[in-house]
C-alpha positions, -999 to +999 in steps of 0.1 A: +254+887+467+256+868+434+253+830+433+270+813+404+250+790+380+274+762+388+268+764+425+230+763+419+233+732+397+254+715+423+229+721+450+200+709+428+220+677+419+227+671+456+190+675+465+179+652+437+204+625+449+192+628+485+155+625+474+163+595+452+181+577+481+152+584+505+127+571+479+147+540+475+148+534+513+111+540+516+104+515+488+126+489+503+152+493+477+190+489+481+212+517+493+248+521+482+269+493+496+241+470+506+241+434+495+209+413+495+210+377+504+207+354+473+171+345+481+162+382+480+178+391+448+153+375+424+119+359+430+117+323+420+096+292+427+111+270+455+119+236+443+116+202+461+134+201+495+168+184+493+182+190+528+162+203+558+143+233+545+166+239+515+159+231+478+187+223+454+196+259+445+195+270+481+217+241+492+242+247+464+243+284+473+249+274+510+281+256+500+292+282+474+308+310+494+307+337+467+269+336+468+270+351+503+304+369+502+307+390+470+340+404+483+356+369+483+383+378+458+391+411+475+396+394+509+416+365+497+439+388+477+444+407+509+454+375+527+483+371+502+493+408+503+493+409+540+513+376+541+540+393+519+541+423+543+544+399+573+574+382+558+590+416+552+586+423+589+595+390+605+616+373+578+610+342+556+599+309+571+619+278+575+607+253+550+605+216+559+593+185+539+570+161+558+566+137+529+581+127+495+559+147+471+567+184+463+535+197+479+542+179+512+559+208+529+553+232+557+564+267+566+577+274+602+577+310+614+598+307+645+595+328+676+626+344+691+609+352+724+616+319+741+631+284+737+611+252+737+581+273+726+545+262+720+534+256+684+503+266+664+497+245+633+474+262+608+454+243+581+442+266+553+408+265+535+398+269+499+369+246+493+394+217+493+405+231+459+427+261+465+452+277+488+489+276+496+507+280+529+525+311+517+493+331+515+484+323+551+514+338+568+496+370+578+486+356+613+522+345+621+534+377+637+506+375+663+520+342+676+557+348+671+555+380+691+535+362+719+562+335+721+549+307+699+559+291+666+534+294+637+533+266+612+514+267+579+508+235+560+508+227+523+489+197+510+473+183+479+440+197+466+411+176+458+413+181+420+449+169+419+438+140+441+413+128+415+383+140+435+392+122+467+395+139+501+414+110+517+448+120+504+443+155+518+433+141+552+463+117+551+488+145+543+475+169+570+476+141+596+512+132+586+522+169+587+509+172+622+527+140+632+559+154+616+556+186+636+552+166+668+581+144+661+604+172+649+594+201+671+628+202+689+646+208+655+631+243+653+629+250+691+593+238+696+577+220+724+559+189+711+539+187+743+523+221+735+511+216+700+479+234+690+457+233+659+437+259+640+418+257+607+394+277+586+367+266+562+377+233+545+408+236+566+386+235+597+370+203+583+405+188+579+415+200+614+384+182+626+396+151+609+429+155+626+411+157+659+395+122+654+428+106+645+438+074+663+473+086+670+484+055+688+472+031+662+481+050+630+513+068+641+524+052+674+521+086+691+504+096+723+466+101+720+468+137+730+491+150+702+469+181+699+464+199+731+435+222+719+420+233+686+403+263+670+380+255+641+364+283+623+336+282+596+340+245+589+322+214+578+318+187+603+293+163+587+296+156+549+261+143+542+246+177+531+278+186+512+275+153+493+240+165+482+253+199+471+271+213+440+304+202+456+297+167+446+305+178+410+342+178+420+344+157+451+339+119+446+321+112+478+315+076+489+296+061+518+329+052+533+345+086+529+314+104+542+315+083+573+352+084+579+357+121+572+328+134+592+343+145+625+309+149+642+304+111+639+335+103+659+332+125+690+346+098+713+380+101+696+383+138+703+408+142+732+412+179+736+392+212+741+377+226+709+368+262+702+344+267+673+336+300+655+315+314+627+304+347+614+268+360+613+271+368+575+281+333+566+259+309+546+231+292+566+247+258+563+282+269+575+265+285+605+244+254+612+273+230+608+292+249+635+263+252+659+254+215+655+290+204+660+293+225+692+260+210+705+272+175+697+305+181+715+287+195+745+262+166+746+292+141+745+309+158+774+337+172+754+352+206+763+339+231+738+334+268+733+313+285+706+322+320+693+300+341+670+315+369+650+289+396+645+289+412+611+316+389+595+313+369+564+332+336+557+364+353+545+364+384+567+363+364+600+395+346+590+414+380+591+407+383+628+433+355+634+459+381+624+449+404+652+458+396+688+426+413+700+405+400+671+379+372+677+401+344+664+435+358+674+425+363+710+408+328+711+439+311+698+462+328+722+439+319+751+439+282+740+477+284+742+477+302+775+495+332+759+489+369+763+486+393+733+517+413+726 
């Protein structure tokens, strides 16, 4: 039987490719799709230690998500695309203003499953610089189907705030207070208000948890009944030493006031914390240390570890009722996946 020259060339090319791949593996080289950690990509001399066992470059990389998540743009684009699809399925949100400036608004995705329903307030991330509520609608359907309202907040970014984190913290706190006071206007139960946040949004959610609600807002101390904080920052000291100080104007006062881990006595509700195993070493450490501090202080806490998720991938699990974050949030609210 004759064999064509083209077939023979194809078989030779295939064998050469397999041999090259095997050689690369044997030599410790990268195979298609593999991504080395930043420290493995190039050899360099380690500089003076700046924080724990990290030199300046390592610390800067540890607070620069793209250094450990090269698919950052792909995933955040997917947030926006899936949010558009969610609105097509469940309808547009009701938009409310919680303050006088244009950015001080929030999107309510209401449930039709019950009246006087519980509420999940979500605080988005974006390194304190980016993000809009409309791009974080994709988890809404999980909660509206389970019988809860989903609320996504808009708030100022640090660049527009002149480098200060205080206006962001103030707006997020006022937004939560508005939801509590106005829950009945959209069929919500103010006594079942829950909080979730991711990345810098988890930091801001942590700041909300240490709010003195009675003193600052004349509200009950237990405004928030439970919280889910994923991949966040809970002590600002190492962040102040990192590249983020190039756009955040940290002060001793803001570092102290806006580090939730330093105000554990003010936390009045159970807190579930989560991170992914492919996150930067500092985002993993921040979460573990906050969980340990909560436990040592006698505060109800739970630590979840997402195996194989990077900083942006783990956030997508909030949009799955059986995903790591989606299931955890529903459990906090005593709701079942639908």
